[in-house]
N, C-alpha and C positions, 0 to 999 in steps of 0.2 A: 504494500500500500504506500509506503514511504517513497519508493522509487517512482511509482505511478504519479503520486502527487507532485513530485519534483519535475516530472516531464511536462506537466500542465503549465503551460505558460499564461415720564411721565411728562408727560405730554401736556398737562394743564387741562385735560378733558375731564368731564364728569365721570365718575366711576360707579358702576353698578355691581354689587356683589350678591349672588344668589347661592343658597345652599340647597341640597337635595336630600330626599329620603327615599326609602325603597318604594318602587313603583313597578307596575307590570305592563305599562303601555309603551310600545316601541315608538320612538319619536322620528324615525327615519323610514322613508319609503324606499326599500332596497331594490325594488323592481324598476325604479326610475319613472320617467315621464311618458314612455311610449315612443320616444324619438331616438334615432340612432345617434351615437356620440359624434362629437366633432372630430375632424382630422382622422377619420378612420383609416385612411391610407397609410398613416405613419405608425400604426400599431404594430407591435412585433410580438413574437411568441415569448414564452416565459423562460426560454433557455432550457438546458438539460436539467430535468428533475423538477421544473416548476411550470406553473401555468401563468401565462402573461396576457396582457391586453391584446386581443386578436379578434378578427371577425368572428361573429357568433356569440359575442357577449350579450347579456340581457339588455333590453332596451333601457337607455338612460345611463348605462355604465360606460365610462370612458376608458379606463385602464384597470387592469387587474393582474396581480401576481400572487400565486399561492404555492407554498412549499409542498414538495412531494419527494419521493425517493430519487436520489441523485443518480445520474447516469454513470458517474465515476465516484467511487467511495469518498465521501466527505467533501465533494466539490460540486458547486452549482455554477451554471452559466446564466447570468441575468439577462433580461431583455434590454433592448437599446435605451429604453426610457428610464432605466434605473442604473445608477452609477455607484460603485463601491470603491472607496479609497481605504486601503488597509496596508499601511506602509511597512510593517514589520515582517521580515521573512522568517522562515522556519517556524511556522505556527503549527498548532495541533487542534484537533477537534474530536470529540467523543461521538461515535457512530452507533453505539449499542451499549448494553450493560457491561460487556467485557471487551470492547474494541475501541481503538483509537486510530486515527490517521495522523501521521506526523510529516514534517518536512513540507508543509504547505507554503508556497511562495507568497510574496507580497501581492496585495491587490486581488487575491483570489477569494471568491465568496465561499464560505464554509457551511456545509450542510451538517446539522447536528441533531442527534436524538440521544436520550439517556437510557433507553431500553429498547429491546428488539420489537416490542409491541407498542412503543410510544410514537407520537407524531413527529415528523421532521420539521425543522425550522432553519431559517438563515441565522447563523450565529453572529451577533453584533455585540462587541465587548468594549468596556471602558479600558483606559490605560491602566496597566498593572505592572508591578515589579515582583520577580521571584528572587527572594533574598538567599536562597540556598545556592551556594556557588557552583555545585556540581549536582545536577538533578538526578543523575544515575549513580547509585552507590558503587564505588570502585576505587580508583587510585586517589591519592591525597588531593584534597584535604580530608577525605574520609579516613576514619581510624576504626580499629576493632578492639574489643576487650574480651578477656576470658576465652582465649583460643577460638574466637570466631574467625571464619574465613570468608573471603569475597571472591566471586567469580562472575564473569560476564554471562548474561542469559538473554533469551528472547523476551521481549516485552509485549504489551497488549497491541502494539502496532505491527507485530510480526517481524520486527527488526531486532538486532542485538542492542536493545535500548534499556535493558534492566540489569540489576545487580542481584546475584543470589547470595544471601547471607546464610551461612551454616553455623549451627551451634554444635561444637565438638566437645564441650566441657561437660562432664558428668556430674559436676557439683554446683557450678555457677550458671546463671543465665547470661549466655553470651550475647553480644550485640555489636552493631556497627553504628557509628555516630559521626556527625559533621558539625564543626563550629559554624555559627551564623551570627550576623550582626543583630543585636537586640534593638528593640524599639520600646523601651520601658514605658508602661502605661498605655500602650497601643492595644486596641482590640485587633487581633490578627487571626488568620486561618491557615492551618496546615492541611494539605491534601496530598494524596499519593495513590498509586496503583499497587495492589498487593495480589499475588497469585502463586500458583504451584506450591501450596503449603503442605509440607509433610508434617506428620505428628499424630499423636493419639487424641481420641475424643476428650474434650475438655481443655486441650491446649489451644493457643491462639497466637497468631502473629500480631505484633503491636507496634504502633508508631507513637512516639512520645516527644513532645516539645518541652524540654526541661525548663524553659523560662516561663511557660504558661502557668496560670493559677491552678491550684490543686483540683478545683472542680472540673476543669477541662481535661485533666489527665484521667479522671475516673469515668469519663463519658464512654459509653459502649461503642460510640462511633469510631473510637481509636483502635478497635480490635476486629480481627477476622478469625473466626473459629476454624480450627484444623479438624480433619484434613480438607483441603479445597484445591481444586485444579484450576477452575476458571478465574480469570482476572476480575477484580472488583475495585472500584475507586472509593476511597474513604476520605472523609474530611471532618475536622473538628475546629472549633473556634474558642479562643481564650484571651485573657488579658495578660500581656507580658509583664513579668515582675523583674526584680533586680538579680534574679538567679542567672547563671551562665547561659548564654545563647547557644543551645545545642539541640539538634534533632536526632533522636535515637530510633534505631530499627531493631526489634527483637523478633527472631524467627520462631522461638519456641517458648513463649511466656506461659505461665500457669504454674509449673513446678520447675525449680531451678535445675533439678537433676536430669530433666528431659533433654534429649538430643534431637534436633530437627533442622529444617531448612525452609526458607521462603524467599520468593523473588519480589523485589521492589523496583518501581519505575516511576518516572515523571513526578518527582517530589517538588511541591511548591510550598513556600512560606510567603504569604501576602498580607499586607497591612489592609485588611478588609474584613467584613463580617460574614462573607461567604466566599466560596472558591470560584475562580474563573478557570478557563481551560489551561492545561499544563503549559508552562513556559520552559522549554529546555534550556539548560545552562551548561556551559563547558569549562568553567573555572572561575567565574565571577557572577555577581548578581546581574540580572538582565531585565530590561523593561520592554514590554510590548505596548506599542502605541494604540490609541483608540481607533475603532472602526468608524468610518463616516459613510452613511448611505443617504442618497437623495434622489428624488425624481427631478430629472433635469429639464422637464418640459412644463414647468408650473404655469406658464402662460396659457396652457390648454386646460389646466386643472382648476385654475381660479378664473372664473368667467365673470367679467365686470365687477370684480370684487367679492364674488360669492363662491363657495365651494362646499362639497359634501364628500365625506370620506368614511371608510371603515377600515379599522386596523385590528388584527388579531395577533396577540403576542403572548409569550410565556416567559415571564421574568425568571431569571436564574436565581433570584433572591426572594425571600419571603417578605411580607409586609413587616416593617420595622428593621430590616437589615440594610436598606439603602442608606447611603451617606449623602447623596445629592439629589436634587430634583431631577427627574428623568423625563426628558422630552420624548413624547411619542410622535407628534407632528410639530414641526417648527418652520414657520415662514420668516419671522423676524422676532426681535425681543418682545414686541407687544402683541404678537399673534402666534399663539402656540397652544398645544395641549400637552399636559405633563402630569406625571405622578409625583405628588408633593412628598418630600422626604419626611417632613415633620409629623405628618399624621396619616399618610397613605391615601389622601384624597386625590381624586381625579379632577384636574383643573383645566379650564379653557379660558384664555384671554383673547380679546379682540380689540384692536385699536385702529381707528380710521378717522376720516374727516369729520364724522358726526359725533365722535367721542370715544369712550372706552367702556368695556364691560368685562366682568369676570364671572364665570360660572364655576361652582365647585360642588362636588358631591360630598356626602358625609365621608368620614375616614373609612377606608376599605381594609379588609383582612384577607390575605391569601397565602398559600404555601408556595414553596419553591416549585417551579415548573408548572404552576397552575395557569390555565388559559384565561386571558382577559380579552373580551371582545368589546372594542370601543367604537362607537358611532358618533360622528360629529357633523354638524351642519351650520353654515353661516349663509343666510338667505334673506331676501326682502321681508320674509315673515318673522325673522328674528334668529336667535342662536339656539342650538339644541345640542345636548350632550347626554350620552347614555353609555353605561358599561354593564356588561353581563359577565358574571364570574362563573366559569366552568359550565356554561350553558344553563344555569339555574337562576341564581339571584340576579335581578335586574334593578338598576338604580338609574334614574334619569332626572334631568333638570333642564329647564329652558328659560329663555328670556324673550318676551314678545317683541314685536316690531317697535313698539313705543320706546323701548329702552335698548333693544338688542339688535336692531337692523344696522349693523356697522360693517360696511364693505372693507375688505382687507387689501393691501397692496398686491398687485399682480407681479410678484417677484419671479426671478428665473428659476428658483429651486425651492422644493419643499423637502426638508430633511426629515428622515424617518428614524425613529428610535435614537435620537440624538440631535445635536445642533451643529453648526459649522465646525466646531472644535471636536466633534465626534460623540460617540455614545458616552453618557455620563455613568451608566450602569450596564450590566450584562443581561441580555435577553435574547430570545429567539423570535424572529419575525415569522409568523405562520401564514399571514395573509394581509394584503393591502389592496384596497379598491377605491377608485374615485368615480364620482357620479356627476351628471349634469345637475344644475340648479336653475329653477325658474321662479 
């Protein structure tokens, strides 16, 4: 898979603030107006593994892209009306419960899913740094204790990307460990892939972050029970203390006298409340820059200042885990739809010649990878905002024309799951659609 991936080349305006509560009425007519979309001749397909805006769309729909199974593992080809800027090379993406694609070049769209029966999505991530200097346990700066041994092994990407840690000591719990730079007081997350675990029932392979608070070390998410052959990604979050900055790998925890072995790969230490995709390192900390996705034909999506859109996403974070407001649709600083970090509310702002308005739902609660379906409209009838969580709970809010009919600038780009600086958080884009407005 790795080789295959590498072959792929304020304004002073009056402000209106409205809050919402649960409702069951859909505020958008997703079937459109009965007329064909503008500029149908420029529509293109969705690229390999995705459905894009093309002839045959429902009446009133202008453009559409929906995630599907990629033609090449971990790789999408986007339609011409969508542009991805992803400047960091040698990226990775999870493509199933036990599999990763590595070596993905810069500016290549990544197709992600967390389980073999889970939906696909386009992975869009914020800037992150992996503070583990060598993400594969092996040569220095990795060290061993109590007669542990290290050997190269195949990882979840099918390449020799893992290190196999063996416990040969019949009295002590052997381990491998690596020194890392601490960030005292920071809430941080360790993640890594563990597989091919030998051992007796009751034993487990264990990842420990020595500097984390004690509650994080006792978390069941730090352990994988033996015996196990399939690869599994684990992650845990804690607050870094003043203890030594070290990440430890135990292949046969449980009883110190046991002898066993386990393979570990793609280890991350990130200053964040949840993990992002693995960031391979080869001797020093490494930063992956944020992904930037935008529709580059916004002049056709914003008609005379009005637009209607639907976006389905699966945040990689749970409510309460984000650090920054996460833009879902961004036209400019005064015209955007975002998930607010302070309370998890969905917010829409509109600013134009007639003034400014802000719509906000109540605070939302969701789990990692839970689907959110967001529908938004700015029309002569006013503003409308709705979110559906996992196809069940619906919450909507709207502003009538008297206060909410605010046309927006017809800019050249609409950014999706981020702003011009890139994604502020990590999420998968499952679907995006744009509609005519009358």
